N, C-alpha and C positions, 0 to 999 in steps of 0.2 A: 495661790499667790495673794498676799495681803496688799491690796492697793489702797493707799491712804491719800485722800485729797482734802483732809480737814484743814480749814482756813483758806482754801483756794476758792477763787471766783472764776466761773466759766461762762462764756457766751456760746450758745449753740444755735446757729442759724438752721432753719428747717427743723427746729427742735420741738414742734408740736405734733408730729406724726412720724411713723416709719422709723428709719434708722436714727434720725435725729432725736426723736422722742425717747427711744431706748437708751441713747447716750445720755440724755438729760437725766433719766431715772437712775442710771448706773452711777453717774457723778454724784447725785444726791445721796445715794446709798453709801458712797465712799466718803461722804462728809463735806462735799463742796456746796457752795451756793451757786445757783444757775439762773441765768437769764436765757430763756428759750424763745425764739421768735419764729413766726411763720407768716404766711400770707392769707390764712383762712382762720375762722374762729378757733379758739384754743381747744386742743384735744388733750392737753395735759393740765391738770388742775394746779393752780397756783397755791403755794404754801409759804411758810416762813422762809425756807431756803430756796424756793423756786418761784420765779416770776415769768409769766408768759405774756407776750404782746404780739401784735400784728405789725410787721415791718416789711417793706419792699427791699430786698437785698440789691436790686439793680439801681437803687436811688442813693446818690452820694449823701444827700441831706439826711435821709433816714438811717443810713448806716452810721453816720456821725452821731445822730441822736441816740441810736441804740447803744453805742459805746458810752456816751455821756450818761444815759439813764442807768446803765449797769454800774458805772463808777459811782454815781450819786447814791444808788440804792445799797451797794455792797462794799464800797470803799476802794474799788480798784478792779483790775482785770489781770488774771494769771494765765488763763487758758482760752483759746478761741477754737471752736470746731465749726468748720465751714461745711455744713451738710445739706444746705438748700440745693435742690436740683429738680429739673423737669425732664421728661422724655417726650420727644416728638419723632415722627417717622417720615422718611423721605430720602431720596437721593439728592445729589447736588443739582440735578436737572429739574426735579419736580418739587423741591422744597421752596416755598415762597420766601422771598427776602424777609418778610416780617416774622416768619417762623424761625428762620436762621438767627435773626437778631434777638428774638425772644429767648431761644435756648442759650445762646452765648451770653446774653445779658444776665440771666439768672445763674447759670452754671459756672461761668468763668468770671464775668465782671463782678458778680456777687462775692466771690473769693477775694478779688482785688480790693473792693471797697471795704468790706468788713475788716480785712487785714490792714488796710491803710490806716484805719482809725484805732484798731485794737492794739496793734504792735507797739505804738508809743506808750500806751498805758501799761502793757506787759513789761516793757523795758523799765518803767518807773518802779516796778515792784522787784527789780533785780533779775528779771528773766522769767521764762515759763515755756509754754508750748502752744504751737499752732498745729492743728490736725485738719487736713483737708480730706474730703471724701470724694474719690474719683470712681473708677470702675475698672474691671478687667478689660472693658472695651477701650481703654487707653492703650492696650497692647495687642488685642485681637478683636476684630469687629464682626458683628452680625451684618447682614445686608440691610440696606434701607434705613440706616440710622446715621446719616452723614453728619448732621449738626451735633447730635448727642456724642458721637465718637470723637469728633473734633474737639468738643468742649472738654471731655474727660482726658484726652491726651494732653491738652494744653494745661490742665490742672497739675498733671504730673510734672511737666516741664517747669511750670511756675513754682511748684514746691521746691524744686532744686534751686532755683534762683533765690527764693526767699530764705532757704536754709543757709546759703552762702552769704547773703546780704546781712543777715541778722545773727550769725553765729557769735560775733564779738559782743552781742548784747545778752548772751546766755539765753537765747530763744531758739528752741528746737522746733523745726518745721518738718513734719512727715506727712505722708499721704497713705490712706487706706484704700485699697482697690478691691471691692467685693465683686463676686459673681452674682448670680440670681438670689436675691433675698426676699423672703415673703413679707412684702410691704404693701400698703395701699396702691403705690405706683405700679408694682408688678402685677397686682390683681387687676388694675385698670387695663394693663397691657394684655393680660390673659383673656379678659373679656372682649377686648378689641379683636384679638387674633384667634379666638376659639374655633371659628368655622362651625363645623357640625358637632364639635365636642362641647362639653360644658367647660366653664372657666376652671373648675377644680381639676378636671381631666387634663386641661392644658398645663396647669401648674405642675401636675404630677409628671407630665411628659418633660417639661423643662427641668424639673428636679432630677429626673432619671438621666439627663444628659451630663450630670456631674458625676465623676467617679465615686463619690461618697453616696450617690443614689438619692439625694434629696436636695431641697432648697436650703439656703442658709436662713438663720434666724436673726432678727435684729439684735437680740441680746448678745449674740456671738460677735457681732461687729462692735457693740458697745464695750465688751470686755477688752478688745484690742485698743479701743480709744482710751479707756481708763489706764491701761498700761502705758500708752504713749503720753498721757497727760501727767502721770506721776513722775517722780524723779528716780525711777527704777533703772533706767539706762541712759544716763546723761550724755553718753558718747554717740547716741543714735540721732542723727539729723540728716535730712535730705533723702530719707529712705522711702521706698514704696513697699507697703506691706500688702501682699496679695492674700486675701481670705476668700478662697474661691472653690472650696470643695474639690480641688485638684483639676479644675476644668482647663487651666492653661498648661497642665502637664500632659494633656491628651491630644494626640494627633487624630485627625479625621480618617487617615489612611490606616486600615486595619489589616492584619494578617488573615489569611484564609483559615477557616476552622479546620 
């Protein structure tokens, strides 16, 4: 499929590593100009069509400035990808309040604030796309991830609300829900939970839990984001796109051999 984004301007939060960085690279390859932001030193080199900066997605002032800087640098905004996210572990009993607030601020409030300032700019250009990155854990949860699961479920619900609210502005809002994707965040989790195994062995075990038998790749998520960003299916809004290696199709209850 030939995805054409020439002349489009995109903001990608969480765009300096992992899934966000893969999306930024894909958009550039499709002809877009991209402002990628993260909260750590840049891991994507800036070029003529790509600028990277450090922004805190949980800050109203910084998200306003992000959109303004993108508009000033590239002339407007057509696409917003909300990919910034963090993972923390704990039940509702043992999760500290400050950890709960941290996860919801980055994962959910970040979507709200970036969208709050980007959507009016997208509307000025006659419409465009907002793509939120959630997780299969919006639909089925692991244990011990109360804050993370809550944030991802809320992103799916927020996507529906945004799709309804901005359909008359020709703005399509959809959400991608990946399963386990080989990113720095997943590797951090594998190292944390490896026990007596190596991190690589743990990643392999997690990959084997997916019916396709492996972890997802960031470029596979990026391909879906490029499809949603382009005008290939203008009738598609408010949708949740599960890219999960079949994991949500599988019941834990197995028939006997």
